[in-house]
C-alpha positions in Angstrom: 5.1 -7.0 15.4 1.4 -6.4 14.6 0.7 -7.2 11.0 -2.5 -8.2 9.3 -3.1 -8.8 5.7 -5.9 -8.3 3.2 -4.8 -10.6 0.5 -6.3 -9.9 -2.9 -6.8 -12.2 -5.8 -4.2 -12.7 -8.5 -5.1 -13.4 -12.1 -3.0 -15.0 -14.8 -4.1 -13.4 -18.1 -3.1 -16.6 -19.9 -5.5 -18.9 -18.0 -6.3 -18.9 -14.3 -8.1 -16.5 -12.0 -7.7 -16.8 -8.2 -10.7 -16.1 -6.1 -10.5 -12.7 -4.2 -10.0 -13.5 -0.5 -9.8 -11.0 2.4 -8.2 -12.3 5.5 -9.6 -9.5 7.6 -12.9 -7.7 7.5 -14.5 -4.4 8.4 -16.7 -1.9 6.7 -16.1 1.7 5.8 -15.5 4.0 8.8 -17.1 7.4 9.1 -15.4 10.1 7.0 -14.1 13.4 8.3 -10.4 13.0 8.9 -7.7 13.9 6.5 -5.6 11.0 5.3 -2.0 11.1 4.0 -1.2 9.0 1.0 2.4 8.5 -0.1 2.7 7.2 -3.6 5.9 5.0 -3.9 6.8 6.0 -7.4 5.4 7.4 -10.7 7.8 5.8 -13.2 5.8 2.7 -14.0 2.4 2.2 -15.6 1.3 0.1 -12.7 1.9 2.7 -10.0 0.5 5.5 -12.3 -2.6 3.4 -12.5 -2.8 3.2 -8.7 -2.2 6.9 -8.4 -5.3 7.5 -10.6 -7.4 5.2 -8.6 -6.7 6.7 -5.1 -8.5 10.0 -5.6 -11.4 8.2 -7.3 -12.0 6.0 -4.3 -11.3 8.8 -1.9 -14.2 10.7 -3.5 -16.4 7.6 -3.1 -15.6 7.4 0.6 -16.0 11.2 1.0 -12.4 11.3 2.3 -10.0 14.2 2.2 -6.5 13.2 1.3 -3.1 14.8 1.1 -0.6 13.1 -1.2 3.2 12.9 -1.6 5.5 10.8 -3.8 8.6 9.2 -2.4 10.0 8.2 -5.9 11.3 4.8 -4.7 13.5 6.4 -2.0 13.0 5.6 1.7 14.6 8.9 2.7 12.0 10.7 0.7 9.3 8.5 2.3 10.6 9.5 5.8 10.6 13.2 4.9 7.2 12.9 3.2 5.6 11.3 6.3 7.0 14.1 8.5 5.4 16.6 6.2 2.1 14.8 6.2 2.1 14.6 10.0 2.9 18.3 10.2 -0.2 18.9 8.0 -2.4 17.2 10.6 -3.2 13.9 8.9 -4.9 11.3 11.1 -3.7 8.3 9.2 -1.2 7.3 6.5 -1.3 5.0 3.6 2.1 4.1 2.2 3.6 1.5 -0.1 7.2 1.1 1.2 9.5 -0.4 -1.4 12.3 -1.0 1.1 10.4 -3.1 3.6 13.3 -3.1 6.2 14.3 0.6 6.1 10.8 1.8 6.6 10.6 0.3 10.2 11.8 3.5 12.0 9.2 5.6 10.2 6.5 3.1 11.3 7.8 3.3 14.9 7.6 7.1 14.8 4.0 7.0 13.6 3.0 4.4 16.2 4.5 6.6 18.9 2.3 9.4 17.7 -0.7 7.1 17.5 -1.1 7.7 13.8 -2.3 4.4 12.2 -0.8 3.1 9.0 -2.0 0.9 6.1 0.7 -0.6 4.0 -0.1 -1.3 0.3 1.6 -3.8 -2.0 4.4 -4.6 0.5 4.5 -6.1 4.0 7.0 -4.2 6.2 9.6 -6.5 7.8 8.6 -5.2 11.3 6.7 -2.3 12.9 3.1 -1.7 13.7 0.6 -1.3 10.9 -3.2 -1.6 11.1 -3.5 -3.5 7.8 -1.4 -4.8 4.9 -3.2 -4.8 1.6 -1.3 -6.8 -1.0 -1.7 -9.6 -3.5 -0.2 -13.1 -3.1 3.3 -12.4 -4.4 4.4 -16.0 -4.1 1.5 -16.9 -6.5 3.1 -14.5 -9.0 6.4 -16.5 -9.0 4.6 -19.8 -9.0 2.3 -19.0 -11.9 5.2 -17.7 -14.0 7.1 -20.9 -13.2 4.3 -23.2 -14.2 3.6 -21.2 -17.4 7.3 -21.3 -18.5 7.9 -24.8 -17.3 5.0 -26.1 -19.4 5.9 -24.1 -22.5 9.5 -25.3 -22.3 8.3 -28.9 -21.8 10.4 -29.1 -18.6 13.8 -28.5 -20.1 15.9 -25.5 -21.1 17.1 -22.1 -19.8 15.2 -19.1 -18.5 16.1 -15.7 -17.2 14.3 -14.1 -14.2 14.5 -10.3 -14.1 14.1 -9.8 -10.4 12.7 -6.7 -8.8 14.6 -5.7 -5.6 15.5 -8.1 -2.9 15.2 -5.3 -0.4 11.4 -5.6 -1.0 9.3 -8.5 0.4 7.7 -8.6 -3.0 10.9 -9.2 -4.8 11.9 -11.9 -2.3 8.5 -13.6 -2.5 8.4 -13.7 -6.3 12.1 -14.9 -6.5 11.8 -17.6 -3.9 8.5 -18.9 -5.2 9.8 -19.1 -8.8 13.0 -20.8 -7.8 11.3 -23.3 -5.5 8.7 -24.1 -8.1 11.3 -24.7 -10.7 13.4 -26.9 -8.5 10.4 -28.9 -7.4 8.6 -29.3 -10.8 11.1 -28.6 -13.5 14.5 -29.6 -12.3 15.9 -29.7 -15.9 15.3 -26.0 -16.4 18.3 -23.7 -15.5 17.3 -20.4 -14.0 19.5 -17.3 -14.3 18.3 -14.8 -11.7 19.3 -11.2 -12.2 18.4 -8.5 -9.6 17.2 -5.5 -11.6 15.9 -3.3 -8.8 12.6 -2.6 -10.7 14.6 -0.6 -13.2 14.2 -0.9 -17.0 17.8 0.1 -17.8 19.2 -2.5 -15.4 16.8 -5.1 -16.8 18.0 -4.4 -20.3 21.7 -4.7 -19.4 21.1 -8.0 -17.5 19.0 -9.6 -20.3 21.6 -8.6 -23.0 24.3 -10.1 -20.9 22.4 -13.4 -20.3 21.5 -13.8 -24.0 25.1 -13.2 -25.0 26.3 -15.8 -22.6 23.4 -18.2 -23.2 22.0 -17.7 -26.7 19.8 -20.8 -26.2 17.7 -19.1 -23.5 14.0 -19.9 -24.2 12.1 -18.1 -21.4 12.0 -14.8 -19.6 10.1 -14.0 -16.4 10.1 -10.3 -15.5 8.8 -9.7 -12.0 7.0 -6.5 -13.1 6.4 -4.6 -16.3 9.6 -2.5 -15.8 11.3 -4.9 -18.1 8.6 -5.0 -20.7 9.9 -2.5 -23.3 13.6 -3.5 -23.2 12.7 -7.2 -23.3 10.6 -6.8 -26.5 13.2 -4.5 -28.0 16.1 -6.9 -27.3 14.2 -9.9 -28.7 13.4 -8.0 -31.8 17.0 -6.9 -32.3 18.1 -10.5 -32.0 15.4 -11.8 -34.4 13.8 -13.7 -31.6 10.5 -11.9 -31.7 8.8 -14.7 -33.6 5.6 -16.7 -33.2 5.5 -19.5 -30.6 5.4 -22.1 -33.4 8.9 -20.9 -34.5 11.7 -22.8 -32.6 13.5 -19.5 -32.0 10.6 -18.2 -29.9 11.5 -17.0 -26.4 8.5 -17.3 -24.1 7.9 -14.2 -21.9 5.7 -13.9 -18.9 5.4 -10.6 -17.0 3.7 -9.2 -13.9 1.3 -6.3 -13.5 -1.5 -6.7 -16.1 -1.1 -3.2 -17.5 -2.6 -2.2 -20.9 0.8 -2.3 -22.6 1.2 -5.9 -21.6 -2.2 -6.9 -22.9 -1.4 -5.1 -26.2 1.9 -7.0 -26.5 0.1 -10.3 -25.8 -2.4 -9.6 -28.5 0.4 -8.7 -30.9 2.2 -11.9 -30.1 5.2 -10.1 -28.6 5.0 -11.6 -25.1 3.0 -14.6 -24.0 1.4 -13.9 -20.6 1.2 -11.6 -17.6 0.1 -12.1 -14.0 -2.0 -9.1 -13.0 -1.9 -7.0 -9.9 -5.2 -5.3 -8.8 -4.2 -1.6 -8.7 -7.9 -0.6 -8.2 -8.4 -2.9 -5.2 -5.2 -1.7 -3.7 -6.6 1.8 -3.6 -10.1 0.8 -2.6 -9.2 -1.4 0.4 -6.3 0.7 1.6 -8.5 3.8 1.9 -11.3 1.8 3.5 -9.0 0.3 6.1 -7.4 3.6 7.0 -10.9 4.9 7.7 -11.5 2.0 9.9 -8.2 2.5 11.7 -8.9 6.2 12.4 -12.3 5.3 13.7 -10.7 2.8 16.1 -12.5 -0.2 14.6 -11.0 -3.5 15.7 -10.2 -6.0 13.0 -10.3 -9.8 13.3 -8.9 -12.6 11.2 
């Protein structure tokens, strides 16, 4: 398996900013080849932000792109890639949400000598030129440290997980659980797979709060759970200032405008941002390098 990563910085809106670090290097390659970009979904603010950035950076790089949207379905991704290949693209940028099921598609592209850059997720296997993603373990660790401190090391929290079929979901879940066990052993964690879906997140949070009304923290692994979490807390008269003992501390992931608005309004407490702009920028730069045959080094 040939996988390289360009790991981007992660910032916690509440306090800490990681330095941006790239673990591989290379400048923009000459333009002139059409690139296929498959958007993974368009039902979240984060991915809609990424979708807006891609053509902007393509213009800056004088790059022609053809785009598809797999709508969080690996079968759609496979079909979309076949369409892009039939349209003559010389490279493909994708963000596979199921990091195991995408492997046959990667193998097909490798056999055709069409390079791939993977954004946001690291495929479980297969050949890609570059992986551009943030440190997803840092997401879980930062959320753990934030909630652990706010709860003074004791209490109950709910983790609304993404999808464990995704390396991102696994990384965030494992890091959060390991951090809690190591640093806050007196905090009970109720992990609920929500598959990056708001309706599922809503159901799981309702169930947990009914069974454990003394829950004092919520970690949602992406902003898919933002609206239902705020709504449920409001319905239960738990949407109160942090000085009120009924307050439930909420930390999210993404850094979208709605999260910042909710932080300012006192409805959630923190978010850990993902760099949607840098995802687009570096993915397109590296696919240019790949098409040009530029070697990359650690």
